[in-house]
N, CA and C atoms of all chains as a GROMACS GRO file, in nm:
protein
  636
    1MET      N    1  14.237  17.516  10.085
    1MET     CA    2  14.187  17.586   9.972
    1MET      C    3  14.089  17.677  10.072
    2THR      N    4  14.079  17.806  10.076
    2THR     CA    5  13.990  17.918  10.151
    2THR      C    6  13.934  17.982  10.060
    3ILE      N    7  13.802  18.005  10.083
    3ILE     CA    8  13.729  18.076   9.956
    3ILE      C    9  13.672  18.193  10.051
    4SER      N   10  13.647  18.303  10.063
    4SER     CA   11  13.587  18.372  10.125
    4SER      C   12  13.426  18.397  10.020
    5ILE      N   13  13.338  18.340  10.113
    5ILE     CA   14  13.182  18.348  10.007
    5ILE      C   15  13.139  18.437  10.117
    6PRO      N   16  13.052  18.590  10.060
    6PRO     CA   17  12.940  18.622  10.112
    6PRO      C   18  12.852  18.587  10.225
    7PHE      N   19  12.835  18.581  10.346
    7PHE     CA   20  12.765  18.568  10.469
    7PHE      C   21  12.820  18.382  10.507
    8ILE      N   22  12.900  18.338  10.462
    8ILE     CA   23  13.001  18.238  10.514
    8ILE      C   24  13.135  18.276  10.522
    9ARG      N   25  13.115  18.249  10.620
    9ARG     CA   26  13.296  18.319  10.648
    9ARG      C   27  13.402  18.177  10.657
   10ASP      N   28  13.497  18.260  10.557
   10ASP     CA   29  13.634  18.124  10.578
   10ASP      C   30  13.544  18.012  10.558
   11PHE      N   31  13.518  17.970  10.441
   11PHE     CA   32  13.448  17.833  10.402
   11PHE      C   33  13.616  17.743  10.353
   12ASN      N   34  13.614  17.687  10.452
   12ASN     CA   35  13.725  17.578  10.397
   12ASN      C   36  13.671  17.465  10.349
   13PHE      N   37  13.744  17.391  10.225
   13PHE     CA   38  13.678  17.345  10.097
   13PHE      C   39  13.762  17.200  10.204
   14ASP      N   40  13.876  17.161  10.243
   14ASP     CA   41  13.964  17.114  10.285
   14ASP      C   42  13.875  17.010  10.424
   15GLU      N   43  13.838  17.029  10.502
   15GLU     CA   44  13.798  17.049  10.613
   15GLU      C   45  13.601  16.959  10.630
   16PRO      N   46  13.578  16.824  10.608
   16PRO     CA   47  13.416  16.782  10.607
   16PRO      C   48  13.368  16.852  10.652
   17ILE      N   49  13.214  16.902  10.601
   17ILE     CA   50  13.099  16.906  10.615
   17ILE      C   51  13.044  16.837  10.678
   18GLU      N   52  12.960  16.902  10.780
   18GLU     CA   53  12.844  16.752  10.896
   18GLU      C   54  12.746  16.747  10.860
   19ILE      N   55  12.680  16.699  10.790
   19ILE     CA   56  12.522  16.667  10.723
   19ILE      C   57  12.419  16.585  10.856
   20LEU      N   58  12.388  16.624  10.916
   20LEU     CA   59  12.271  16.527  11.007
   20LEU      C   60  12.397  16.435  11.062
   21GLY      N   61  12.474  16.469  11.094
   21GLY     CA   62  12.585  16.395  11.185
   21GLY      C   63  12.707  16.280  11.068
   22ILE      N   64  12.661  16.381  10.985
   22ILE     CA   65  12.758  16.258  10.840
   22ILE      C   66  12.834  16.352  10.793
   23LYS      N   67  12.982  16.347  10.803
   23LYS     CA   68  13.140  16.400  10.756
   23LYS      C   69  13.118  16.381  10.624
   24ILE      N   70  13.102  16.456  10.533
   24ILE     CA   71  13.123  16.446  10.433
   24ILE      C   72  13.199  16.552  10.284
   25ASN      N   73  13.283  16.500  10.275
   25ASN     CA   74  13.383  16.614  10.227
   25ASN      C   75  13.316  16.638  10.097
   26PHE      N   76  13.406  16.791  10.029
   26PHE     CA   77  13.301  16.894   9.949
   26PHE      C   78  13.372  16.802   9.827
   27GLU      N   79  13.455  16.706   9.814
   27GLU     CA   80  13.435  16.615   9.688
   27GLU      C   81  13.289  16.538   9.657
   28ASP      N   82  13.360  16.480   9.800
   28ASP     CA   83  13.224  16.378   9.783
   28ASP      C   84  13.089  16.412   9.797
   29LEU      N   85  13.070  16.567   9.794
   29LEU     CA   86  12.917  16.621   9.758
   29LEU      C   87  12.947  16.675   9.629
   30LEU      N   88  13.011  16.668   9.567
   30LEU     CA   89  13.063  16.755   9.406
   30LEU      C   90  12.987  16.598   9.322
   31ILE      N   91  13.040  16.466   9.383
   31ILE     CA   92  13.027  16.326   9.287
   31ILE      C   93  12.856  16.307   9.331
   32PHE      N   94  12.819  16.352   9.490
   32PHE     CA   95  12.694  16.335   9.491
   32PHE      C   96  12.632  16.434   9.375
   33GLY      N   97  12.668  16.528   9.364
   33GLY     CA   98  12.532  16.616   9.292
   33GLY      C   99  12.565  16.589   9.147
   34VAL      N  100  12.694  16.551   9.120
   34VAL     CA  101  12.680  16.466   8.952
   34VAL      C  102  12.587  16.348   8.965
   35MET      N  103  12.603  16.265   9.079
   35MET     CA  104  12.516  16.128   9.033
   35MET      C  105  12.379  16.224   9.056
   36TYR      N  106  12.297  16.276   9.123
   36TYR     CA  107  12.202  16.328   9.111
   36TYR      C  108  12.136  16.403   8.972
   37LEU      N  109  12.260  16.497   8.938
   37LEU     CA  110  12.207  16.518   8.824
   37LEU      C  111  12.171  16.373   8.676
   38LEU      N  112  12.274  16.357   8.693
   38LEU     CA  113  12.271  16.202   8.595
   38LEU      C  114  12.104  16.136   8.618
   39TYR      N  115  12.117  16.111   8.727
   39TYR     CA  116  12.017  16.021   8.753
   39TYR      C  117  11.891  16.126   8.714
   40LYS      N  118  11.871  16.261   8.727
   40LYS     CA  119  11.734  16.346   8.690
   40LYS      C  120  11.764  16.363   8.519
   41GLU      N  121  11.876  16.336   8.460
   41GLU     CA  122  11.868  16.321   8.359
   41GLU      C  123  11.838  16.125   8.236
   42ASP      N  124  11.766  16.073   8.285
   42ASP     CA  125  11.742  15.970   8.311
   42ASP      C  126  11.878  15.878   8.271
   43VAL      N  127  11.989  15.923   8.338
   43VAL     CA  128  12.092  15.779   8.252
   43VAL      C  129  12.080  15.715   8.390
   44ARG      N  130  12.102  15.585   8.309
   44ARG     CA  131  12.108  15.451   8.403
   44ARG      C  132  12.249  15.340   8.316
   45ASP      N  133  12.323  15.439   8.351
   45ASP     CA  134  12.460  15.352   8.372
   45ASP      C  135  12.535  15.320   8.482
   46TYR      N  136  12.469  15.199   8.530
   46TYR     CA  137  12.552  15.146   8.662
   46TYR      C  138  12.628  15.097   8.726
   47LEU      N  139  12.701  15.111   8.574
   47LEU     CA  140  12.861  15.059   8.622
   47LEU      C  141  12.934  15.250   8.652
   48LEU      N  142  12.907  15.317   8.572
   48LEU     CA  143  12.954  15.467   8.582
   48LEU      C  144  12.854  15.517   8.767
   49PHE      N  145  12.783  15.456   8.799
   49PHE     CA  146  12.731  15.541   8.900
   49PHE      C  147  12.801  15.421   8.986
   50ILE      N  148  12.834  15.318   8.960
   50ILE     CA  149  12.891  15.212   9.079
   50ILE      C  150  13.074  15.298   9.128
   51SER      N  151  13.104  15.317   8.999
   51SER     CA  152  13.237  15.392   8.983
   51SER      C  153  13.246  15.538   9.061
   52LEU      N  154  13.138  15.582   9.037
   52LEU     CA  155  13.074  15.745   9.095
   52LEU      C  156  13.104  15.711   9.294
   53ILE      N  157  13.045  15.635   9.285
   53ILE     CA  158  12.982  15.563   9.451
   53ILE      C  159  13.116  15.560   9.512
   54LEU      N  160  13.199  15.452   9.454
   54LEU     CA  161  13.343  15.446   9.478
   54LEU      C  162  13.480  15.529   9.542
   55LEU      N  163  13.423  15.658   9.414
   55LEU     CA  164  13.499  15.742   9.438
   55LEU      C  165  13.497  15.794   9.589
   56THR      N  166  13.339  15.798   9.630
   56THR     CA  167  13.343  15.842   9.725
   56THR      C  168  13.381  15.795   9.882
   57ASP      N  169  13.397  15.849   9.934
   57ASP     CA  170  13.512  15.815  10.105
   57ASP      C  171  13.333  15.727  10.164
   58ILE      N  172  13.244  15.781  10.155
   58ILE     CA  173  13.110  15.687  10.239
   58ILE      C  174  13.129  15.578  10.158
   59GLY      N  175  13.069  15.589  10.008
   59GLY     CA  176  13.032  15.539   9.920
   59GLY      C  177  13.161  15.374   9.948
   60GLN      N  178  13.314  15.424   9.942
   60GLN     CA  179  13.377  15.322   9.982
   60GLN      C  180  13.403  15.237  10.075
   61ASN      N  181  13.382  15.291  10.228
   61ASN     CA  182  13.278  15.278  10.377
   61ASN      C  183  13.200  15.161  10.352
   62ILE      N  184  13.106  15.179  10.294
   62ILE     CA  185  12.992  15.127  10.271
   62ILE      C  186  13.005  14.967  10.189
   63PHE      N  187  13.077  15.033  10.100
   63PHE     CA  188  13.090  14.907   9.985
   63PHE      C  189  13.226  14.835  10.061
   64PHE      N  190  13.313  14.867  10.090
   64PHE     CA  191  13.385  14.770  10.175
   64PHE      C  192  13.382  14.651  10.304
   65SER      N  193  13.248  14.766  10.371
   65SER     CA  194  13.199  14.710  10.518
   65SER      C  195  13.112  14.585  10.448
   66LEU      N  196  13.046  14.615  10.360
   66LEU     CA  197  12.948  14.528  10.264
   66LEU      C  198  13.042  14.368  10.224
   67TYR      N  199  13.071  14.410  10.150
   67TYR     CA  200  13.174  14.320  10.068
   67TYR      C  201  13.333  14.300  10.118
   68SER      N  202  13.352  14.304  10.241
   68SER     CA  203  13.498  14.276  10.323
   68SER      C  204  13.532  14.131  10.316
   69PRO      N  205  13.674  14.137  10.253
   69PRO     CA  206  13.675  13.896  10.275
   69PRO      C  207  13.705  13.940  10.381
   70PHE      N  208  13.733  13.987  10.474
   70PHE     CA  209  13.773  13.978  10.626
   70PHE      C  210  13.657  13.994  10.714
   71LYS      N  211  13.534  13.958  10.718
   71LYS     CA  212  13.397  13.986  10.771
   71LYS      C  213  13.395  13.901  10.898
   72MET      N  214  11.963   9.410   3.987
   72MET     CA  215  11.903   9.262   3.892
   72MET      C  216  12.064   9.230   3.846
   73SER      N  217  12.100   9.266   3.730
   73SER     CA  218  12.197   9.248   3.647
   73SER      C  219  12.317   9.220   3.700
   74ASP      N  220  12.328   9.292   3.843
   74ASP     CA  221  12.470   9.230   3.929
   74ASP      C  222  12.446   9.100   3.953
   75ASN      N  223  12.282   9.078   3.998
   75ASN     CA  224  12.298   8.891   4.032
   75ASN      C  225  12.285   8.846   3.921
   76LYS      N  226  12.262   8.841   3.811
   76LYS     CA  227  12.284   8.803   3.712
   76LYS      C  228  12.435   8.759   3.690
   77ASP      N  229  12.549   8.833   3.700
   77ASP     CA  230  12.675   8.877   3.656
   77ASP      C  231  12.746   8.762   3.796
   78MET      N  232  12.673   8.809   3.889
   78MET     CA  233  12.738   8.677   4.002
   78MET      C  234  12.672   8.583   3.923
   79ASN      N  235  12.602   8.504   3.940
   79ASN     CA  236  12.583   8.408   3.926
   79ASN      C  237  12.584   8.326   3.843
   80ASN      N  238  12.631   8.420   3.657
   80ASN     CA  239  12.712   8.368   3.582
   80ASN      C  240  12.876   8.283   3.601
   81MET      N  241  12.915   8.375   3.694
   81MET     CA  242  13.042   8.393   3.757
   81MET      C  243  13.073   8.276   3.833
   82ILE      N  244  12.993   8.250   3.923
   82ILE     CA  245  12.959   8.159   3.980
   82ILE      C  246  12.941   7.994   3.896
   83ASN      N  247  12.881   8.025   3.831
   83ASN     CA  248  12.874   7.904   3.743
   83ASN      C  249  12.997   7.901   3.664
   84ASP      N  250  13.036   7.966   3.627
   84ASP     CA  251  13.186   7.940   3.552
   84ASP      C  252  13.282   7.926   3.624
   85PHE      N  253  13.298   7.937   3.762
   85PHE     CA  254  13.374   7.900   3.863
   85PHE      C  255  13.369   7.741   3.909
   86LEU      N  256  13.262   7.694   3.923
   86LEU     CA  257  13.243   7.600   3.922
   86LEU      C  258  13.230   7.536   3.844
   87SER      N  259  13.226   7.545   3.726
   87SER     CA  260  13.247   7.435   3.582
   87SER      C  261  13.394   7.447   3.555
   88ASN      N  262  13.503   7.478   3.608
   88ASN     CA  263  13.628   7.484   3.610
   88ASN      C  264  13.707   7.331   3.713
   89GLY      N  265  13.606   7.323   3.838
   89GLY     CA  266  13.626   7.206   3.858
   89GLY      C  267  13.804   7.195   3.957
   90ASN      N  268  13.830   7.307   3.992
   90ASN     CA  269  13.950   7.297   4.078
   90ASN      C  270  13.909   7.415   4.185
   91VAL      N  271  13.769   7.360   4.274
   91VAL     CA  272  13.756   7.383   4.370
   91VAL      C  273  13.689   7.304   4.484
   92PRO      N  274  13.711   7.328   4.604
   92PRO     CA  275  13.702   7.211   4.732
   92PRO      C  276  13.526   7.193   4.699
   93ASP      N  277  13.520   7.066   4.776
   93ASP     CA  278  13.367   7.053   4.767
   93ASP      C  279  13.275   7.151   4.855
   94ASN      N  280  13.330   7.192   5.031
   94ASN     CA  281  13.301   7.291   5.103
   94ASN      C  282  13.256   7.412   4.975
   95VAL      N  283  13.317   7.452   4.942
   95VAL     CA  284  13.354   7.603   4.868
   95VAL      C  285  13.219   7.589   4.762
   96LYS      N  286  13.160   7.471   4.710
   96LYS     CA  287  13.079   7.413   4.617
   96LYS      C  288  12.972   7.439   4.662
   97GLU      N  289  12.966   7.390   4.784
   97GLU     CA  290  12.785   7.415   4.880
   97GLU      C  291  12.778   7.545   4.891
   98MET      N  292  12.880   7.613   4.956
   98MET     CA  293  12.864   7.772   4.948
   98MET      C  294  12.795   7.818   4.836
   99LEU      N  295  12.893   7.794   4.737
   99LEU     CA  296  12.795   7.913   4.621
   99LEU      C  297  12.735   7.842   4.587
  100GLY      N  298  12.686   7.730   4.573
  100GLY     CA  299  12.583   7.643   4.561
  100GLY      C  300  12.437   7.745   4.604
  101ASN      N  301  12.445   7.724   4.767
  101ASN     CA  302  12.377   7.762   4.859
  101ASN      C  303  12.324   7.945   4.797
  102LEU      N  304  12.406   8.019   4.783
  102LEU     CA  305  12.445   8.144   4.761
  102LEU      C  306  12.360   8.132   4.664
  103LYS      N  307  12.384   8.040   4.564
  103LYS     CA  308  12.288   8.073   4.383
  103LYS      C  309  12.188   8.081   4.379
  104SER      N  310  12.125   7.962   4.449
  104SER     CA  311  11.954   7.902   4.494
  104SER      C  312  11.904   8.003   4.598
  105ASN      N  313  11.955   8.050   4.663
  105ASN     CA  314  11.920   8.159   4.744
  105ASN      C  315  11.905   8.301   4.628
  106ASN      N  316  12.002   8.355   4.538
  106ASN     CA  317  11.971   8.422   4.480
  106ASN      C  318  11.890   8.410   4.343
  107GLN      N  319  11.838   8.306   4.351
  107GLN     CA  320  11.739   8.269   4.206
  107GLN      C  321  11.645   8.233   4.264
  108ASN      N  322  11.558   8.215   4.385
  108ASN     CA  323  11.494   8.175   4.467
  108ASN      C  324  11.418   8.269   4.559
  109ASN      N  325  11.492   8.396   4.560
  109ASN     CA  326  11.453   8.528   4.647
  109ASN      C  327  11.494   8.635   4.544
  110PRO      N  328  11.411   8.672   4.462
  110PRO     CA  329  11.420   8.751   4.432
  110PRO      C  330  11.398   8.914   4.457
  111ALA      N  331  11.261   8.874   4.556
  111ALA     CA  332  11.248   8.995   4.660
  111ALA      C  333  11.387   8.995   4.725
  112ASN      N  334  11.419   8.971   4.764
  112ASN     CA  335  11.504   8.981   4.899
  112ASN      C  336  11.618   9.052   4.835
  113THR      N  337  11.638   9.049   4.690
  113THR     CA  338  11.752   9.073   4.585
  113THR      C  339  11.674   9.232   4.622
  114ASN      N  340  11.562   9.245   4.552
  114ASN     CA  341  11.504   9.424   4.545
  114ASN      C  342  11.519   9.475   4.651
  115ILE      N  343  11.509   9.417   4.792
  115ILE     CA  344  11.528   9.492   4.895
  115ILE      C  345  11.659   9.512   4.970
  116ASN      N  346  11.716   9.427   4.923
  116ASN     CA  347  11.919   9.439   4.991
  116ASN      C  348  11.925   9.565   4.811
  117GLU      N  349  11.917   9.530   4.687
  117GLU     CA  350  11.899   9.689   4.623
  117GLU      C  351  11.864   9.836   4.694
  118ILE      N  352  11.746   9.811   4.736
  118ILE     CA  353  11.674   9.930   4.762
  118ILE      C  354  11.740   9.969   4.874
  119ASP      N  355  11.765   9.906   4.982
  119ASP     CA  356  11.865   9.927   5.102
  119ASP      C  357  11.955   9.970   5.088
  120GLN      N  358  12.037   9.895   4.964
  120GLN     CA  359  12.157   9.981   4.960
  120GLN      C  360  12.162  10.086   4.890
  121GLU      N  361  12.100  10.082   4.763
  121GLU     CA  362  12.068  10.267   4.738
  121GLU      C  363  12.010  10.377   4.822
  122LYS      N  364  11.976  10.334   4.949
  122LYS     CA  365  11.946  10.435   5.029
  122LYS      C  366  12.020  10.470   5.113
  123ILE      N  367  12.123  10.350   5.156
  123ILE     CA  368  12.223  10.357   5.219
  123ILE      C  369  12.306  10.459   5.165
  124SER      N  370  12.346  10.401   4.999
  124SER     CA  371  12.472  10.476   4.913
  124SER      C  372  12.377  10.658   4.946
  125ASN      N  373  12.280  10.669   4.930
  125ASN     CA  374  12.220  10.794   4.957
  125ASN      C  375  12.224  10.874   5.043
  126ILE      N  376  12.203  10.782   5.161
  126ILE     CA  377  12.202  10.847   5.315
  126ILE      C  378  12.388  10.906   5.311
  127ILE      N  379  12.424  10.848   5.258
  127ILE     CA  380  12.558  10.822   5.316
  127ILE      C  381  12.629  10.998   5.232
  128ASN      N  382  12.603  11.000   5.122
  128ASN     CA  383  12.630  11.059   5.040
  128ASN      C  384  12.561  11.172   5.105
  129MET      N  385  12.430  11.193   5.132
  129MET     CA  386  12.390  11.294   5.152
  129MET      C  387  12.439  11.323   5.312
  130LEU      N  388  12.513  11.301   5.412
  130LEU     CA  389  12.538  11.291   5.507
  130LEU      C  390  12.670  11.368   5.499
  131LYS      N  391  12.735  11.294   5.373
  131LYS     CA  392  12.906  11.374   5.341
  131LYS      C  393  12.870  11.506   5.270
  132ASN      N  394  12.801  11.500   5.207
  132ASN     CA  395  12.773  11.642   5.180
  132ASN      C  396  12.727  11.758   5.272
  133ASN      N  397  12.614  11.718   5.399
  133ASN     CA  398  12.634  11.815   5.449
  133ASN      C  399  12.726  11.813   5.572
  134ASN      N  400  12.816  11.732   5.621
  134ASN     CA  401  12.893  11.731   5.664
  134ASN      C  402  13.004  11.817   5.648
  135THR      N  403  13.061  11.840   5.455
  135THR     CA  404  13.193  11.919   5.423
  135THR      C  405  13.060  12.071   5.398
  136ASN      N  406  12.958  12.067   5.373
  136ASN     CA  407  12.881  12.195   5.330
  136ASN      C  408  12.900  12.286   5.525
  137ASN      N  409  12.822  12.186   5.608
  137ASN     CA  410  12.867  12.205   5.734
  137ASN      C  411  12.999  12.304   5.808
  138SER      N  412  13.106  12.195   5.788
  138SER     CA  413  13.231  12.221   5.791
  138SER      C  414  13.268  12.322   5.710
  139THR      N  415  13.209  12.379   5.603
  139THR     CA  416  13.301  12.515   5.522
  139THR      C  417  13.260  12.662   5.616
  140ASN      N  418  13.078  12.596   5.589
  140ASN     CA  419  13.003  12.729   5.638
  140ASN      C  420  13.054  12.742   5.792
  141ASN      N  421  13.058  12.652   5.838
  141ASN     CA  422  13.109  12.650   6.021
  141ASN      C  423  13.283  12.787   6.003
  142ASP      N  424  13.359  12.711   5.965
  142ASP     CA  425  13.499  12.761   5.951
  142ASP      C  426  13.464  12.881   5.886
  143ASN      N  427  13.398  12.918   5.784
  143ASN     CA  428  13.342  13.082   5.710
  143ASN      C  429  13.312  13.163   5.839
  144SER      N  430  13.162  13.136   5.867
  144SER     CA  431  13.157  13.200   5.980
  144SER      C  432  13.209  13.237   6.102
  145ILE      N  433  13.267  13.117   6.211
  145ILE     CA  434  13.355  13.138   6.284
  145ILE      C  435  13.488  13.242   6.258
  146ASP      N  436  13.512  13.250   6.159
  146ASP     CA  437  13.614  13.333   6.151
  146ASP      C  438  13.577  13.489   6.120
  147MET      N  439  13.414  13.467   5.990
  147MET     CA  440  13.388  13.669   5.971
  147MET      C  441  13.329  13.703   6.132
  148GLU      N  442  13.309  13.570   6.228
  148GLU     CA  443  13.208  13.601   6.348
  148GLU      C  444  13.345  13.662   6.426
  149THR      N  445  13.422  13.652   6.447
  149THR     CA  446  13.536  13.701   6.530
  149THR      C  447  13.587  13.780   6.445
  150LEU      N  448  13.594  13.756   6.357
  150LEU     CA  449  13.706  13.936   6.275
  150LEU      C  450  13.601  14.014   6.328
  151LEU      N  451  13.510  13.983   6.248
  151LEU     CA  452  13.406  14.156   6.327
  151LEU      C  453  13.411  14.174   6.504
  152LYS      N  454  13.380  14.052   6.579
  152LYS     CA  455  13.429  14.107   6.702
  152LYS      C  456  13.522  14.158   6.746
  153ILE      N  457  13.659  14.124   6.690
  153ILE     CA  458  13.820  14.175   6.691
  153ILE      C  459  13.808  14.310   6.639
  154LYS      N  460  13.753  14.369   6.576
  154LYS     CA  461  13.722  14.475   6.462
  154LYS      C  462  13.634  14.591   6.582
  155THR      N  463  13.548  14.552   6.602
  155THR     CA  464  13.455  14.607   6.694
  155THR      C  465  13.459  14.629   6.831
  156ILE      N  466  13.564  14.544   6.873
  156ILE     CA  467  13.675  14.534   7.048
  156ILE      C  468  13.786  14.663   6.987
  157MET      N  469  13.810  14.614   6.890
  157MET     CA  470  13.946  14.741   6.848
  157MET      C  471  13.924  14.890   6.850
  158ASP      N  472  13.802  14.910   6.792
  158ASP     CA  473  13.697  15.018   6.747
  158ASP      C  474  13.713  15.035   6.891
  159LYS      N  475  13.627  14.983   6.949
  159LYS     CA  476  13.585  15.002   7.134
  159LYS      C  477  13.740  15.092   7.210
  160MET      N  478  13.841  15.001   7.176
  160MET     CA  479  13.913  15.005   7.268
  160MET      C  480  14.015  15.172   7.213
  161GLY      N  481  14.026  15.169   7.077
  161GLY     CA  482  14.044  15.284   7.012
  161GLY      C  483  13.937  15.425   7.075
  162ASN      N  484  13.822  15.418   7.084
  162ASN     CA  485  13.719  15.563   7.080
  162ASN      C  486  13.737  15.556   7.222
  163ASN      N  487  13.834  15.618   7.312
  163ASN     CA  488  13.792  15.624   7.435
  163ASN      C  489  13.789  15.747   7.475
  164GLN      N  490  13.833  15.844   7.359
  164GLN     CA  491  13.816  15.992   7.435
  164GLN      C  492  13.663  16.007   7.370
  165ASN      N  493  13.592  15.952   7.301
  165ASN     CA  494  13.438  15.988   7.227
  165ASN      C  495  13.348  15.873   7.358
  166ASP      N  496  13.441  15.828   7.447
  166ASP     CA  497  13.328  15.762   7.605
  166ASP      C  498  13.251  15.862   7.650
  167PRO      N  499  13.182  15.927   7.673
  167PRO     CA  500  13.083  16.002   7.777
  167PRO      C  501  13.109  15.960   7.912
  168ARG      N  502  13.160  15.848   7.938
  168ARG     CA  503  13.153  15.785   8.050
  168ARG      C  504  13.298  15.815   8.142
  169SER      N  505  13.424  15.799   8.019
  169SER     CA  506  13.565  15.842   8.078
  169SER      C  507  13.580  15.953   8.105
  170ASN      N  508  13.495  16.012   7.992
  170ASN     CA  509  13.564  16.193   8.008
  170ASN      C  510  13.455  16.252   8.128
  171LEU      N  511  13.372  16.201   8.182
  171LEU     CA  512  13.322  16.244   8.282
  171LEU      C  513  13.403  16.239   8.358
  172LEU      N  514  13.447  16.126   8.420
  172LEU     CA  515  13.570  16.103   8.552
  172LEU      C  516  13.652  16.104   8.545
  173LYS      N  517  13.686  16.254   8.409
  173LYS     CA  518  13.821  16.260   8.380
  173LYS      C  519  13.816  16.403   8.432
  174SER      N  520  13.658  16.448   8.376
  174SER     CA  521  13.687  16.608   8.445
  174SER      C  522  13.637  16.639   8.542
  175LEU      N  523  13.589  16.524   8.643
  175LEU     CA  524  13.635  16.512   8.817
  175LEU      C  525  13.662  16.547   8.849
  176LYS      N  526  13.860  16.498   8.783
  176LYS     CA  527  13.966  16.440   8.814
  176LYS      C  528  14.061  16.550   8.905
  177PRO      N  529  14.018  16.668   8.863
  177PRO     CA  530  14.075  16.807   8.935
  177PRO      C  531  14.018  16.857   9.024
  178TYR      N  532  13.912  16.830   9.101
  178TYR     CA  533  13.882  16.824   9.214
  178TYR      C  534  13.849  16.713   9.282
  179LEU      N  535  13.928  16.595   9.254
  179LEU     CA  536  13.954  16.541   9.384
  179LEU      C  537  14.110  16.491   9.457
  180LYS      N  538  14.106  16.444   9.527
  180LYS     CA  539  14.302  16.410   9.612
  180LYS      C  540  14.317  16.358   9.528
  181ASP      N  541  14.506  16.363   9.594
  181ASP     CA  542  14.595  16.314   9.488
  181ASP      C  543  14.570  16.089   9.491
  182THR      N  544  14.489  16.044   9.599
  182THR     CA  545  14.455  15.907   9.638
  182THR      C  546  14.341  15.891   9.540
  183LYS      N  547  14.223  15.977   9.494
  183LYS     CA  548  14.176  15.940   9.434
  183LYS      C  549  14.192  15.971   9.261
  184LYS      N  550  14.239  16.036   9.255
  184LYS     CA  551  14.293  16.034   9.110
  184LYS      C  552  14.310  15.947   9.027
  185GLU      N  553  14.393  15.861   9.133
  185GLU     CA  554  14.475  15.724   9.050
  185GLU      C  555  14.354  15.622   9.085
  186LYS      N  556  14.244  15.628   9.148
  186LYS     CA  557  14.129  15.524   9.131
  186LYS      C  558  14.025  15.591   8.991
  187VAL      N  559  13.978  15.700   8.964
  187VAL     CA  560  13.991  15.754   8.862
  187VAL      C  561  14.028  15.693   8.765
  188GLU      N  562  14.181  15.674   8.737
  188GLU     CA  563  14.241  15.586   8.589
  188GLU      C  564  14.193  15.439   8.589
  189GLN      N  565  14.179  15.451   8.716
  189GLN     CA  566  14.157  15.252   8.723
  189GLN      C  567  13.998  15.249   8.686
  190TYR      N  568  13.894  15.315   8.723
  190TYR     CA  569  13.768  15.311   8.746
  190TYR      C  570  13.727  15.330   8.545
  191ILE      N  571  13.860  15.463   8.508
  191ILE     CA  572  13.781  15.427   8.329
  191ILE      C  573  13.839  15.297   8.267
  192LYS      N  574  13.950  15.248   8.291
  192LYS     CA  575  14.027  15.122   8.279
  192LYS      C  576  13.854  14.984   8.325
  193MET      N  577  13.841  14.992   8.396
  193MET     CA  578  13.700  14.903   8.450
  193MET      C  579  13.597  14.903   8.350
  194LEU      N  580  13.560  15.049   8.303
  194LEU     CA  581  13.446  15.075   8.213
  194LEU      C  582  13.501  15.057   8.085
  195ASN      N  583  13.607  15.086   8.015
  195ASN     CA  584  13.628  15.010   7.918
  195ASN      C  585  13.667  14.872   7.882
  196MET      N  586  13.701  14.814   8.034
  196MET     CA  587  13.683  14.659   7.986
  196MET      C  588  13.553  14.626   7.978
  197ALA      N  589  13.452  14.688   8.040
  197ALA     CA  590  13.345  14.632   8.075
  197ALA      C  591  13.233  14.690   7.944
  198LYS      N  592  13.307  14.747   7.828
  198LYS     CA  593  13.246  14.809   7.728
  198LYS      C  594  13.272  14.673   7.627
  199VAL      N  595  13.428  14.602   7.614
  199VAL     CA  596  13.482  14.497   7.540
  199VAL      C  597  13.373  14.350   7.613
  200MET      N  598  13.330  14.336   7.707
  200MET     CA  599  13.244  14.240   7.763
  200MET      C  600  13.126  14.246   7.733
  201ASP      N  601  13.079  14.376   7.644
  201ASP     CA  602  12.944  14.405   7.618
  201ASP      C  603  12.975  14.327   7.465
  202VAL      N  604  13.048  14.329   7.412
  202VAL     CA  605  13.087  14.320   7.251
  202VAL      C  606  13.067  14.164   7.281
  203LEU      N  607  13.164  14.117   7.378
  203LEU     CA  608  13.171  13.953   7.357
  203LEU      C  609  13.081  13.846   7.440
  204LYS      N  610  12.988  13.927   7.473
  204LYS     CA  611  12.825  13.865   7.493
  204LYS      C  612  12.779  13.769   7.400
  205PRO      N  613  12.757  13.642   7.452
  205PRO     CA  614  12.688  13.515   7.357
  205PRO      C  615  12.634  13.593   7.219
  206ASP      N  616  12.498  13.681   7.334
  206ASP     CA  617  12.402  13.717   7.231
  206ASP      C  618  12.438  13.840   7.144
  207GLY      N  619  12.551  13.932   7.125
  207GLY     CA  620  12.590  14.048   7.098
  207GLY      C  621  12.546  14.145   7.092
  208SER      N  622  12.438  14.125   7.223
  208SER     CA  623  12.359  14.220   7.225
  208SER      C  624  12.466  14.349   7.362
  209GLU      N  625  12.442  14.423   7.315
  209GLU     CA  626  12.457  14.565   7.402
  209GLU      C  627  12.366  14.705   7.523
  210ASP      N  628  12.414  14.673   7.612
  210ASP     CA  629  12.343  14.762   7.693
  210ASP      C  630  12.264  14.915   7.678
  211LYS      N  631  12.140  14.911   7.637
  211LYS     CA  632  12.133  15.118   7.545
  211LYS      C  633  12.140  15.174   7.707
  212LYS      N  634  12.160  15.265   7.659
  212LYS     CA  635  12.131  15.399   7.763
  212LYS      C  636  12.024  15.477   7.737
   0.00000   0.00000   0.00000
């Protein structure tokens, strides 16, 4: 999916964005944004946060590297 | 005390019949003399018997009351818990957490869409586990 946004030519949402050397997908960014909004709204639902983190690629990698049974 | 008098009269009648062996006569004589010589013991025995019978009756009553109360309370508690669980399982559409995850679904890849469904199920299970807590308290958000 490509959307032409002024000043940002041919922004491809399928390709990961590189921020500080970390490649983040668009959907991960969206989820992080939702998490930030929830945090700002004082939502303290830890299970929801865990499920949202696990939906992101970065969160999955971190979680499974921490709790991998094949360590 | 009246029981002891009756008992003494019975022993006297029994001994007066004559068809009693000597050993039995001695035993009954000792029993009679004990009853006549120690009225304090008989009083103590009576009091003890009364106390014991009272305690037994109290225990019986308590046991029956407790058993009936426990049965009723367990039944009511379990029924209420089952009802709340069924309500919570049925009200999936009103759950904001699952609604949020569902709303994110169109923006995710196909592999993650399946995971969203799994996480919604997990959240529903967590809700049920909150109900099944021993203190019955739920996490406030």
